[in-house]
PLY file of the C-alpha trace (Angstrom):
ply
format ascii 1.0
element vertex 307
property float x
property float y
property float z
element edge 306
property int vertex1
property int vertex2
end_header
0.00 0.00 0.00
1.47 3.35 -1.05
1.79 6.51 0.94
-1.43 8.55 1.22
-1.74 11.78 -0.74
-1.15 14.57 1.77
-3.32 17.65 1.47
-3.61 20.80 3.57
-5.97 23.64 4.37
-4.69 27.02 5.57
-7.28 29.29 7.19
-6.16 32.91 7.64
-8.83 34.17 10.01
-9.27 37.43 11.85
-8.50 35.86 15.21
-6.08 33.09 14.31
-4.20 31.39 11.48
-4.65 27.61 11.29
-3.00 24.83 9.33
-4.56 21.39 8.88
-2.58 18.61 7.19
-3.75 15.08 6.53
-5.36 12.77 4.01
-8.74 11.34 3.13
-9.61 7.68 3.41
-13.02 5.96 3.10
-14.01 6.69 6.71
-13.13 10.36 6.44
-10.29 12.84 6.88
-7.31 11.66 8.91
-5.38 14.49 10.54
-1.60 14.24 10.45
-0.72 17.67 11.81
-2.57 20.72 13.09
-1.23 24.09 14.15
-3.02 27.20 15.36
-1.44 30.61 15.94
-3.59 33.25 17.65
-2.55 36.49 15.92
-5.74 38.61 16.25
-5.03 40.45 13.02
-8.63 41.64 13.16
-7.66 43.92 16.03
-4.64 45.31 14.16
-6.30 47.40 11.45
-4.99 50.96 11.66
-6.71 53.41 9.35
-8.09 50.48 7.40
-4.69 48.80 6.93
-2.82 46.05 8.73
-0.18 47.56 10.98
3.50 46.91 10.16
3.72 44.67 13.23
0.69 42.66 12.10
2.22 42.19 8.66
5.48 40.88 10.11
3.81 38.52 12.60
1.52 37.18 9.88
4.39 36.61 7.48
6.42 34.83 10.16
3.49 32.50 10.78
3.09 31.75 7.08
6.80 31.02 6.77
6.39 28.49 9.60
3.37 26.95 7.85
5.34 26.73 4.60
8.10 24.77 6.31
5.53 22.31 7.65
3.95 21.86 4.21
7.32 20.88 2.86
8.19 18.67 5.83
4.97 16.69 5.46
5.35 16.54 1.66
1.95 18.07 1.01
1.02 17.71 -2.66
-2.19 19.79 -2.70
-3.02 22.74 -0.52
-5.43 25.65 -0.47
-5.05 28.83 1.58
-8.04 31.08 2.18
-8.24 34.47 3.89
-11.40 35.97 5.34
-12.84 39.22 6.68
-9.73 41.05 7.92
-7.95 40.65 4.60
-11.19 41.43 2.75
-11.15 44.78 4.56
-7.45 45.68 4.79
-6.32 48.22 2.20
-2.84 46.67 2.15
-4.03 43.10 1.75
-2.39 42.82 -1.72
0.99 43.46 -0.07
0.31 40.88 2.63
-0.96 38.30 0.14
1.93 38.73 -2.27
4.66 38.18 0.32
2.59 35.68 2.33
1.99 33.49 -0.72
5.73 33.45 -1.44
6.58 32.42 2.13
3.83 29.84 2.29
4.49 28.40 -1.14
0.74 28.40 -1.85
-1.37 31.17 -3.44
-3.55 32.89 -0.83
-7.16 33.30 -1.94
-9.17 36.12 -0.31
-12.63 34.60 -0.47
-15.93 36.46 -0.35
-18.30 36.18 2.59
-20.65 33.94 0.62
-17.77 31.69 -0.45
-16.73 31.47 3.19
-20.28 30.55 4.25
-20.45 27.84 1.56
-17.17 26.28 2.69
-18.26 26.45 6.33
-21.54 24.71 5.52
-19.72 21.99 3.57
-17.24 21.47 6.40
-19.80 21.26 9.19
-22.26 19.13 7.21
-19.52 16.63 6.41
-19.05 16.00 10.14
-22.77 15.43 10.85
-24.71 12.18 10.42
-26.30 11.67 7.02
-29.77 13.18 7.22
-32.45 14.98 5.21
-32.85 17.52 8.03
-32.79 21.18 7.11
-29.76 22.66 8.86
-28.98 26.20 9.92
-25.25 26.64 10.49
-23.71 29.70 12.14
-19.99 30.41 12.24
-19.07 33.31 14.53
-15.54 34.45 13.69
-13.31 37.33 14.67
-14.67 40.00 12.29
-17.48 38.25 10.43
-20.35 35.89 11.11
-21.59 33.50 8.46
-25.05 31.94 8.30
-25.90 29.08 5.98
-29.11 27.11 5.50
-29.22 23.86 3.60
-30.10 20.20 3.45
-27.62 17.36 3.48
-24.32 18.73 2.20
-25.99 21.23 -0.14
-26.27 24.84 1.04
-29.27 26.79 -0.23
-28.97 30.20 1.47
-25.67 31.90 2.33
-24.82 35.24 3.90
-21.95 36.90 5.76
-22.31 39.75 8.26
-19.50 42.11 9.33
-19.57 41.38 13.04
-17.53 39.05 15.23
-15.82 38.43 18.55
-12.68 40.51 17.92
-14.51 43.38 16.21
-17.31 43.61 18.80
-14.96 43.30 21.77
-12.83 46.13 20.41
-15.86 48.27 19.69
-17.85 47.82 22.91
-15.43 46.46 25.53
-12.21 48.26 24.57
-11.65 49.54 28.11
-11.95 46.03 29.51
-15.07 46.81 31.56
-17.82 44.19 31.49
-20.96 46.16 32.30
-24.67 45.76 31.64
-24.81 48.95 29.48
-21.87 47.73 27.38
-23.56 44.39 26.76
-26.85 46.11 25.94
-25.16 48.37 23.40
-23.19 45.50 21.86
-26.26 43.30 21.51
-28.41 46.11 20.09
-25.73 46.97 17.52
-25.42 43.32 16.50
-29.21 43.04 16.15
-29.12 46.06 13.82
-26.52 44.40 11.60
-28.60 41.20 11.57
-31.85 43.05 10.83
-32.45 41.33 7.48
-31.57 37.84 8.75
-35.19 36.78 9.48
-36.17 37.48 5.87
-33.28 35.32 4.67
-33.60 32.64 7.35
-37.24 32.53 8.40
-37.67 31.05 11.88
-38.99 27.51 11.48
-37.28 26.90 8.12
-34.74 24.55 9.72
-34.93 21.38 11.80
-31.74 21.92 13.77
-29.36 24.85 14.31
-25.60 24.43 14.71
-22.91 26.83 15.91
-19.27 26.44 14.95
-16.03 28.39 15.53
-14.33 29.81 18.59
-17.13 31.52 20.52
-19.40 28.47 20.37
-16.52 26.27 21.53
-15.68 28.67 24.36
-19.29 28.82 25.56
-19.63 25.05 25.35
-16.40 24.50 27.33
-17.49 26.86 30.12
-20.94 25.25 30.36
-19.40 21.78 30.57
-16.94 22.90 33.26
-19.87 24.19 35.34
-21.84 20.95 35.00
-24.44 22.45 32.70
-23.81 20.16 29.75
-21.90 21.25 26.67
-24.72 20.63 24.17
-27.00 22.11 23.14
-26.33 25.75 24.03
-29.63 27.27 25.13
-30.81 30.86 25.41
-30.83 30.43 29.20
-27.20 29.25 29.09
-26.19 32.46 27.32
-28.00 34.61 29.87
-26.24 32.68 32.65
-22.82 33.18 31.02
-23.43 36.89 30.54
-24.19 37.13 34.26
-20.89 35.38 35.08
-19.00 37.88 32.94
-20.78 40.78 34.61
-19.80 39.41 38.01
-16.15 39.30 36.95
-16.45 42.96 35.98
-13.36 43.20 33.81
-11.90 41.18 30.96
-8.54 41.08 32.76
-10.18 39.30 35.72
-11.93 36.59 33.71
-10.95 33.24 35.18
-14.00 31.07 34.66
-13.47 27.30 34.80
-13.39 26.00 31.23
-12.56 29.37 29.64
-9.27 29.11 27.82
-6.80 31.97 28.18
-6.81 32.69 24.43
-10.63 32.98 24.37
-11.04 35.23 27.43
-9.98 38.52 25.72
-12.71 38.28 23.06
-15.49 36.22 24.65
-17.58 39.29 25.63
-17.89 40.46 22.03
-18.58 36.95 20.79
-21.24 36.35 23.44
-22.97 39.62 22.49
-23.18 38.55 18.85
-24.40 35.09 19.82
-27.13 36.58 22.02
-28.18 38.91 19.21
-28.40 36.00 16.77
-30.57 34.00 19.19
-32.86 37.02 19.57
-33.04 37.93 15.88
-33.72 34.39 14.65
-35.88 33.41 17.65
-33.54 30.57 18.51
-33.95 28.55 21.68
-30.87 26.33 21.29
-27.89 25.63 19.03
-25.74 22.52 18.89
-21.95 23.12 18.94
-20.50 21.74 15.71
-17.12 20.60 14.46
-15.67 21.02 10.99
-16.30 24.48 9.61
-14.03 26.35 7.22
-10.88 24.21 7.19
-12.77 20.96 6.60
-14.77 22.66 3.87
-11.53 23.77 2.23
-10.16 20.22 2.41
-13.31 18.91 0.72
-12.97 21.59 -1.96
-9.60 20.07 -2.86
-11.37 16.79 -3.53
-14.45 18.24 -5.20
-12.54 20.28 -7.79
-10.87 23.67 -8.28
-14.16 25.60 -8.33
-15.76 24.01 -5.27
-16.72 26.59 -2.66
-16.05 29.45 -5.07
0 1
1 2
2 3
3 4
4 5
5 6
6 7
7 8
8 9
9 10
10 11
11 12
12 13
13 14
14 15
15 16
16 17
17 18
18 19
19 20
20 21
21 22
22 23
23 24
24 25
25 26
26 27
27 28
28 29
29 30
30 31
31 32
32 33
33 34
34 35
35 36
36 37
37 38
38 39
39 40
40 41
41 42
42 43
43 44
44 45
45 46
46 47
47 48
48 49
49 50
50 51
51 52
52 53
53 54
54 55
55 56
56 57
57 58
58 59
59 60
60 61
61 62
62 63
63 64
64 65
65 66
66 67
67 68
68 69
69 70
70 71
71 72
72 73
73 74
74 75
75 76
76 77
77 78
78 79
79 80
80 81
81 82
82 83
83 84
84 85
85 86
86 87
87 88
88 89
89 90
90 91
91 92
92 93
93 94
94 95
95 96
96 97
97 98
98 99
99 100
100 101
101 102
102 103
103 104
104 105
105 106
106 107
107 108
108 109
109 110
110 111
111 112
112 113
113 114
114 115
115 116
116 117
117 118
118 119
119 120
120 121
121 122
122 123
123 124
124 125
125 126
126 127
127 128
128 129
129 130
130 131
131 132
132 133
133 134
134 135
135 136
136 137
137 138
138 139
139 140
140 141
141 142
142 143
143 144
144 145
145 146
146 147
147 148
148 149
149 150
150 151
151 152
152 153
153 154
154 155
155 156
156 157
157 158
158 159
159 160
160 161
161 162
162 163
163 164
164 165
165 166
166 167
167 168
168 169
169 170
170 171
171 172
172 173
173 174
174 175
175 176
176 177
177 178
178 179
179 180
180 181
181 182
182 183
183 184
184 185
185 186
186 187
187 188
188 189
189 190
190 191
191 192
192 193
193 194
194 195
195 196
196 197
197 198
198 199
199 200
200 201
201 202
202 203
203 204
204 205
205 206
206 207
207 208
208 209
209 210
210 211
211 212
212 213
213 214
214 215
215 216
216 217
217 218
218 219
219 220
220 221
221 222
222 223
223 224
224 225
225 226
226 227
227 228
228 229
229 230
230 231
231 232
232 233
233 234
234 235
235 236
236 237
237 238
238 239
239 240
240 241
241 242
242 243
243 244
244 245
245 246
246 247
247 248
248 249
249 250
250 251
251 252
252 253
253 254
254 255
255 256
256 257
257 258
258 259
259 260
260 261
261 262
262 263
263 264
264 265
265 266
266 267
267 268
268 269
269 270
270 271
271 272
272 273
273 274
274 275
275 276
276 277
277 278
278 279
279 280
280 281
281 282
282 283
283 284
284 285
285 286
286 287
287 288
288 289
289 290
290 291
291 292
292 293
293 294
294 295
295 296
296 297
297 298
298 299
299 300
300 301
301 302
302 303
303 304
304 305
305 306
C-alpha cells in the first residue's frame, strides 16, 4: 500500500491562522498535523490597513506553515483568507509576500464563499440526514449563516460582526458592564436586521454553531456541570451574568474558559445573544468542521468548489 496523498488547508482568520494537514480515506479525513497561531489580526487594522507589526507577525506564521507543508510533503493545498484581509487596504501586499513564504497562493474569499465552505465542512461531520440545517460560524470580524439540506447549502450570507470586532468596539476599556452588553447586543441586532427574511424562523430542523465563541461557551458550560450541548438561550443569559460578576476582561478566570478565548469572549457572546434574539432561537448545537474541513473537501471536489 502506497503513501497517502497529503493535502492541507490554511485558514487565515481574523483571530487566528490555522494549518490542517492530513489525508482522506473511506471513513473520512485523517489528521496528520494541526497548528493554530492566535494572531488577532482583526484587532490590528490601523486606518483600514494592517499595521507593520501585524504584517510581520503574519508573514512569520506563514513562513512556519510553509516549512511544515514541505516537511509533510503536502502535494495539494489551499489557503483562504477571510474578513480582515477582505477589509485591509494593504491586503495585496500581505498576500503577495505571504503566498511566497507559504508556497501556496492565498485566496481572499468572499463572505458567501466562506459561508459555503463552512456549511460543507460542518455538514460533512454530521450524520447523514435529510434535516434542514442552519449553520452559524461566529468568527473574529465576520459571522456567516448558511441554510441547507444534506451537504448542499441553499442560502448563504456573511455579516460584518464578530468576537474581535465587537470586543474592540464595545469592551475596549476592559469593563464588562450591563450597558456595554446592551449596546453590543443592540448593535449586532441592527446588523442582523435582514436575517429573518433570509432565514425565516422555522425553516430549519436543527441549528448548529461552529467556531471559537461556540466552543468557548460550550467548554465553560461543561466545566460548570451544565452540559456542553446544546447551548440554550438560558445558558447564554447565565454566562453573561458570570462575565458581569467578573467585571473586567482582565479578571476573567471562569473554569473552562481558555486563556486565548477570554480577551474576546464578551464580544462573541454579544453577537451570539443577538443571533438568538433575531432568529428566535432557543438552542444551538456546537459543531465541528467548519471552514478548514470545507476547504479540504474543496480540494477533492474540484478547483471551483466553494467558489
